[in-house]
C-alpha positions, 0 to 999 in steps of 0.5 A: 862962103866956105869960111862962114857958117854953114860952110860948103858941106853943110850948106851944099847938103842942106840946099839939096836935102832941105827942099826935098825933105820939106816937099816930102813932108807936104806930100806925106801930110796930104797922103796921110790925111786922104788915107786916114779919112773916109770920104764921109769924114773928108766931106765933114772935115771940109765943112769945118771952119779949121783944118784941125778938126780933120787932122785930129780925126785922121790921127786917131785913124792912122796915128803912125802915118800922121806922126811920120808925115808931121815929123818929116815936115818938121825935119824939112824946116830944120834942114832949110835953116842952113839952106836959106843961110847958105843962099843968103851968103851966096847972094850977099848984100843987106837985102839977101841977109834980111830975106834969109833972116826973116825966112829963118824966123819963119822956120822957127815958127814952124817948129813951134807949130810942130810942137803944138801939133804934137801936143794936140795929137797926144791929147787924143790919146789921153782924152779921146778925139771928141774931148781933145778936139773940144779942148784944142778948138776952145783955145785954138787961137791962143795955141796958134798965136803962141806966148805974146804972139811971138810965133805968129809974128815970126811966121810973117817972116816966111812971106816977107823973107821969101820976097826979099831973098827972091828979089836979091837973088834975081838982082845979083844974077844968082837966080834967073827970073824963073828960079826967083819966082819959084822961091817966092811962090814956095814962101806963100805956103800956109803956116799954123797949127794942125794944117792940112796939105794940098796938091798945090802945096806939094807942087809949090814945094817941088818948085823950091827943089828945082830952085835950090838943088842945082845951087847945092850941087854947085856949092858942093863942087867948089873948092877952097884955094890951097894956101902956100905951104899947105897941101889941103884945106878942109871946109865944113 
């Protein structure tokens, strides 16, 4: 693992920070929505067919807080990219590589959705929340699915990839049953544009922290063997 991307340092740090930042993103998205919406607005949002209605209203009430929460969430997706690659390399084998690859495809989908989220929020600045909501919801399916539906198909990778990688990690002995189940559960969280987070989302993403952080610490403690004639080998 030390000689391949992402290497010991990037892989180890990503295994620790990735799930923590993603969990923080879920928590911030939940807290920001609850904080920004009044009880009447929350009741109204729950009656709507999509969470996007409530998220756009919440942004107009607390734009800074919503922006921070969505930004942290997107950063978590970026950090999980090398984390899943590192886990796939640690487990090894075709099943693990397919699982890690599909999970990375799901992360790319999350970044597409993050761009759509930001565009929708900015529309409220220009058009106002009512007109922006009407415009977004009129084209919500096409916005969510993306060009040629590539993002929505990539998002399937999260669910399939977490299953394959969890099985591979369990079969290889890298993870026991409990930690493999944690990875599987974390792969079941929602995907899409302008989605609201819930307490179960926060808890499930917290399980991913329990599964990956100890492995990240183990990776960082490892050292490459020192070749003959050389006093030090640096691995990144």
